[in-house]
C-alpha positions as CSV (number, residue, x, y, z in Angstrom):
1,M,5.5,-22.6,27.6
2,M,5.9,-19.0,28.7
3,D,7.6,-18.2,32.0
4,R,6.3,-15.6,34.4
5,D,8.3,-12.8,32.8
6,D,7.0,-13.6,29.4
7,R,3.4,-13.6,30.7
8,T,3.9,-10.3,32.4
9,D,5.4,-8.8,29.3
10,L,2.5,-10.1,27.2
11,G,0.0,-8.7,29.7
12,R,1.6,-5.3,29.5
13,I,1.4,-5.3,25.7
14,I,-2.2,-6.3,25.8
15,D,-3.0,-3.5,28.2
16,E,-1.2,-1.0,26.0
17,A,-2.9,-2.3,22.9
18,I,-6.3,-1.8,24.5
19,I,-5.4,1.7,25.6
20,W,-4.3,2.6,22.1
21,H,-7.4,1.1,20.5
22,V,-9.6,3.2,22.8
23,A,-7.5,6.3,22.1
24,S,-7.8,5.8,18.3
25,A,-11.4,7.0,18.5
26,D,-10.3,10.3,20.0
27,D,-9.5,13.4,17.9
28,A,-6.5,14.0,20.1
29,M,-4.9,10.7,19.2
30,D,-1.1,11.1,18.8
31,W,-0.5,9.1,15.6
32,D,3.2,9.6,15.6
33,V,3.7,8.2,19.0
34,F,1.3,5.4,18.2
35,T,3.3,4.5,15.0
36,F,6.5,4.5,17.1
37,W,4.8,2.1,19.5
38,L,3.6,-0.2,16.8
39,E,7.1,-0.5,15.3
40,A,8.9,-1.0,18.5
41,D,8.1,-4.7,18.8
42,P,6.4,-7.0,16.2
43,R,4.1,-8.2,19.0
44,H,2.7,-4.7,19.4
45,R,1.2,-4.7,15.9
46,A,-0.1,-8.3,16.1
47,C,-1.7,-7.7,19.5
48,Y,-3.2,-4.3,18.5
49,Q,-4.7,-5.9,15.3
50,D,-6.1,-8.8,17.4
51,I,-7.7,-6.4,19.8
52,A,-9.2,-4.3,17.0
53,R,-10.6,-7.3,15.3
54,M,-12.1,-8.7,18.5
55,D,-13.7,-5.3,19.2
56,A,-15.3,-5.2,15.7
57,T,-16.6,-8.7,16.1
58,L,-18.1,-7.9,19.5
59,L,-19.9,-5.0,18.0
60,D,-21.4,-7.3,15.4
61,H,-22.7,-9.4,18.3
62,R,-23.8,-6.6,20.6
63,D,-27.4,-7.6,20.8
64,A,-26.5,-11.0,22.1
65,I,-24.0,-9.5,24.5
66,R,-26.6,-7.1,25.9
67,A,-28.9,-10.1,26.5
68,A,-26.1,-12.0,28.2
69,L,-25.3,-9.0,30.4
70,A,-29.0,-8.7,31.5
71,E,-29.2,-12.4,32.1
72,H,-26.1,-12.5,34.3
73,Q,-27.1,-9.2,36.1
74,A,-23.8,-7.6,35.2
75,P,-23.3,-4.1,36.7
76,T,-24.4,-1.3,34.5
77,R,-23.2,1.7,36.4
78,S,-21.0,4.2,34.5
79,F,-17.4,5.0,35.2
80,P,-15.7,8.3,34.4
81,G,-12.6,8.6,32.2
82,R,-10.4,6.3,30.0
83,R,-10.2,3.6,32.7
84,A,-14.0,3.4,32.6
85,R,-14.0,2.8,28.9
86,L,-11.4,0.1,29.3
87,S,-13.4,-1.5,32.1
88,A,-16.5,-1.4,29.9
89,W,-14.6,-2.9,27.0
90,A,-13.3,-5.8,29.2
91,L,-16.8,-6.3,30.6
92,V,-18.2,-6.7,27.0
93,A,-15.4,-9.2,26.3
94,A,-16.4,-11.2,29.4
95,A,-20.0,-11.2,28.3
96,A,-19.0,-12.6,24.9
97,V,-17.4,-15.5,26.8
98,A,-20.5,-15.8,28.9
99,I,-22.7,-16.4,25.8
100,G,-20.3,-19.0,24.5
101,F,-18.7,-16.8,21.8
102,V,-15.0,-17.5,21.3
103,W,-12.8,-15.7,18.8
104,F,-9.6,-17.3,17.6
105,P,-6.8,-15.1,16.4
106,G,-5.3,-18.0,14.5
107,R,-8.4,-18.7,12.5
108,E,-8.0,-19.8,8.9
109,V,-6.7,-17.1,6.5
110,P,-9.1,-16.3,3.7
111,Q,-8.1,-17.4,0.2
112,A,-6.2,-14.8,-1.8
113,R,-8.0,-12.9,-4.5
114,V,-6.2,-12.1,-7.7
115,Y,-7.0,-9.3,-10.2
116,A,-5.3,-9.0,-13.6
117,T,-5.8,-6.5,-16.4
118,A,-5.2,-6.4,-20.1
119,A,-5.5,-3.2,-22.1
120,N,-7.9,-1.5,-19.7
121,A,-7.8,-0.4,-16.0
122,M,-9.9,-2.1,-13.4
123,P,-11.5,-0.7,-10.2
124,V,-11.0,-2.9,-7.2
125,K,-12.8,-2.3,-3.9
126,L,-11.8,-3.6,-0.5
127,T,-14.4,-4.5,2.1
128,D,-13.8,-1.4,4.2
129,G,-14.6,0.9,1.2
130,S,-11.0,1.6,0.2
131,T,-10.6,1.6,-3.6
132,I,-7.7,0.7,-5.9
133,D,-7.5,1.6,-9.6
134,L,-5.5,-1.2,-11.1
135,A,-3.6,-0.1,-14.1
136,P,-3.6,-1.8,-17.5
137,R,-1.3,-4.8,-17.9
138,S,-1.0,-5.2,-14.1
139,R,-1.7,-7.8,-11.4
140,L,-2.9,-7.4,-7.8
141,T,-3.1,-10.1,-5.2
142,I,-5.0,-9.4,-2.0
143,S,-4.5,-11.8,0.9
144,G,-4.3,-11.9,4.7
145,H,-6.7,-11.2,7.5
146,D,-8.8,-8.1,6.7
147,E,-7.2,-7.8,3.3
148,R,-4.0,-6.4,4.8
149,D,-1.4,-8.0,2.6
150,L,-1.2,-6.9,-1.1
151,A,1.2,-7.7,-3.9
152,L,1.3,-5.5,-7.0
153,E,2.9,-6.2,-10.4
154,G,2.7,-3.1,-12.6
155,G,0.8,0.0,-11.5
156,A,-2.1,1.1,-9.4
157,Y,-3.6,4.1,-7.6
158,F,-4.7,3.5,-4.0
159,T,-7.3,5.4,-2.1
160,I,-7.2,3.8,1.4
161,R,-9.6,4.5,4.2
162,H,-7.9,5.7,7.4
163,D,-7.9,2.8,9.9
164,P,-5.0,2.2,12.2
165,A,-6.4,-1.3,12.9
166,R,-5.8,-2.2,9.3
167,P,-2.4,-1.1,8.2
168,L,-1.7,-2.3,4.7
169,A,1.6,-3.7,3.4
170,I,1.9,-3.5,-0.3
171,T,4.7,-5.4,-2.0
172,A,5.6,-3.8,-5.3
173,G,8.7,-5.1,-7.1
174,P,11.7,-4.5,-4.8
175,V,9.9,-2.3,-2.2
176,T,7.1,-2.6,0.4
177,V,4.8,0.3,1.0
178,H,3.2,0.6,4.5
179,D,0.0,2.6,4.8
180,I,-2.8,3.2,7.3
181,G,-4.9,5.5,5.1
182,T,-4.0,7.8,2.3
183,S,-4.0,8.3,-1.5
184,F,-0.9,7.3,-3.5
185,D,0.3,5.9,-6.8
186,I,2.7,3.0,-7.3
187,Q,4.5,1.9,-10.5
188,S,6.7,-1.1,-10.4
189,D,8.6,-3.8,-12.2
190,P,10.8,-6.5,-10.8
191,E,13.8,-4.2,-10.2
192,N,12.3,-0.7,-9.9
193,A,9.5,1.1,-8.2
194,R,8.0,4.6,-7.9
195,V,5.8,5.7,-5.1
196,E,4.0,9.1,-5.2
197,V,1.8,10.3,-2.3
198,A,-1.1,12.6,-3.1
199,E,-2.6,12.6,0.4
200,G,-1.5,11.6,3.9
201,H,1.8,9.7,4.3
202,V,3.3,6.2,3.8
203,R,6.5,4.4,4.7
204,V,8.6,2.6,2.1
205,D,11.2,0.0,2.8
206,A,13.3,-2.5,0.9
207,R,16.0,-5.1,1.8
208,S,18.7,-2.8,0.4
209,M,17.6,0.3,2.3
210,D,19.2,1.0,5.7
211,T,16.1,2.5,7.1
212,P,12.5,2.9,5.9
213,A,11.7,6.1,4.1
214,P,8.7,8.1,5.2
215,L,6.8,10.0,2.4
216,Q,4.2,12.7,2.8
217,A,1.8,14.4,0.4
218,G,3.5,15.9,-2.6
219,Q,6.6,13.7,-2.3
220,S,7.8,10.8,-4.5
221,L,10.3,8.0,-4.0
222,R,12.1,6.3,-6.9
223,F,13.9,3.0,-6.2
224,D,16.4,2.1,-8.9
225,G,17.3,-1.5,-8.3
226,Q,20.0,-1.7,-10.9
227,A,21.9,1.3,-9.6
228,G,21.0,0.6,-6.0
229,Q,19.8,4.1,-5.5
230,V,16.8,5.7,-3.7
231,L,15.7,9.2,-4.7
232,I,13.1,11.2,-2.7
233,E,11.9,14.5,-4.1
234,T,9.0,16.9,-4.0
235,V,6.9,16.8,-7.2
236,G,3.6,18.3,-6.3
237,I,0.3,16.6,-6.2
238,S,-1.5,17.5,-9.5
239,P,0.4,15.1,-11.9
240,M,0.1,12.0,-9.7
241,G,-1.9,9.1,-11.1
242,G,-2.0,10.9,-14.5
243,W,-2.2,7.6,-16.3
244,R,-5.8,7.4,-15.3
245,H,-6.4,10.4,-17.6
246,H,-4.2,9.1,-20.4
247,Q,-1.2,11.3,-19.5
248,L,2.2,10.4,-18.1
249,N,4.2,13.1,-16.4
250,Y,7.9,12.8,-15.6
251,N,10.6,14.8,-13.9
252,S,14.1,13.4,-14.6
253,V,13.0,9.8,-14.8
254,P,15.3,7.1,-16.3
255,L,14.4,6.3,-19.9
256,A,13.9,2.6,-19.1
257,L,11.1,3.4,-16.7
258,V,9.4,5.7,-19.3
259,V,9.6,2.9,-21.9
260,G,8.1,0.5,-19.4
261,D,5.2,2.9,-18.8
262,L,4.5,3.3,-22.6
263,N,4.3,-0.5,-23.0
264,R,1.9,-0.7,-20.1
265,Y,-0.3,2.3,-20.6
266,A,-0.1,3.1,-24.3
267,G,0.0,-0.5,-25.6
268,A,3.4,0.2,-27.2
269,R,6.0,-2.4,-27.9
270,V,9.3,-0.6,-27.5
271,T,12.7,-1.3,-26.0
272,V,15.8,0.6,-25.3
273,P,19.4,-0.6,-25.2
274,G,21.3,-0.9,-22.0
275,D,23.6,2.1,-22.6
276,L,20.6,4.4,-22.9
277,E,18.4,3.1,-20.1
278,H,19.7,5.7,-17.6
279,L,19.1,8.7,-19.8
280,R,16.8,11.1,-17.9
281,F,13.5,12.3,-19.3
282,S,11.3,15.2,-18.2
283,G,8.0,16.0,-19.8
284,S,4.5,14.7,-20.5
285,L,3.3,12.0,-22.9
286,V,-0.2,11.2,-24.0
287,T,-1.0,7.5,-24.0
288,V,-4.1,7.4,-26.3
289,D,-2.0,6.3,-29.3
290,G,1.1,4.1,-28.6
291,N,2.9,4.8,-31.9
292,R,2.5,8.5,-31.4
293,A,3.6,8.3,-27.8
294,V,6.8,6.5,-28.9
295,R,7.4,9.0,-31.7
296,D,6.9,12.0,-29.3
297,L,9.4,10.4,-26.8
298,A,12.0,9.8,-29.5
299,Q,11.7,13.4,-30.7
300,L,11.9,14.9,-27.2
301,M,15.0,12.8,-26.4
302,G,16.7,13.3,-29.7
303,L,16.7,9.5,-30.5
304,D,15.9,7.4,-33.5
305,I,13.3,4.7,-33.8
306,V,14.2,1.3,-35.4
307,R,11.1,-0.5,-36.5
308,G,11.0,-4.3,-36.4
309,P,8.6,-7.2,-36.6
310,H,8.5,-7.5,-32.8
311,G,8.2,-3.8,-32.0
312,D,10.2,-0.6,-31.9
313,R,13.6,0.1,-30.5
314,L,14.9,3.5,-29.4
315,V,18.6,4.1,-30.4
316,A,21.1,6.8,-30.5
317,P,21.1,9.1,-33.5
318,G,22.8,7.5,-36.5
319,S,22.2,4.0,-35.3
320,L,19.4,3.2,-37.7
321,R,19.9,-0.5,-38.3
322,P,17.7,-3.5,-37.6
323,H,17.8,-4.9,-34.2
324,R,18.4,-8.6,-34.0
325,G,16.9,-9.8,-30.7
């Protein structure tokens, strides 16, 4: 049971959440201050999302609410300013109770949806109109209220509708990407991740990061789990999501990540020994033909290719001998 101080604190949070929700419809909304408020206390985000969901549900029932207001002879005079909008919002909520409509924040969570791809990409659409291009040989799980919790294995390009009431959390390998509306590309495996922002901004965090890293349009973050390193750099917007057009673009990326991309996007079967994984590659590769893409990479890196029954292996020059795996 909550004591008086707890109830007072919760009441304050509810009031602030309502104010922020009303303000979100205003062009003058201060998104930076709003984000700071959301992150100041886990209850802020939960309460704000509950308020936003309730408001959306009330809008869906507005005809019944109007009828209830008329039946109960509720006052209809207008009030000036923000306080009036809050009073009107509270009045509508009261009317919802009057007609017997009750909304439960703890309602059952919808069953997760899972999408998986083989050799071809797959478009995925969220209920709010946001779109996700799921890369070949990748897997996406969508769960949570309002499809807010996503888990990605592999790659995807996200075009998310701006909605502060639906901040997404996307787990991709070792990192989590937080977004309220933007366009960005994610590539991941169990130990590594790359995030490139084409529009808007996102926030990336991981257990091994001291603080979350904000990214804006034109920036990328590379998380190297094996080395325990995070690199943020400006890369420009045009190359982002190039895999959708059969082209991969790199700027000083570890060879292990490049090889992983060729296996995913070009259908190649290629590996690289541990002592070469951290060699850096810069350039572009076309993914239409896997064998050609591997050959181009080997030539650009000055490496040899060892052919085997289970695929190719890139090795240092002069190491042409069968690999026994």
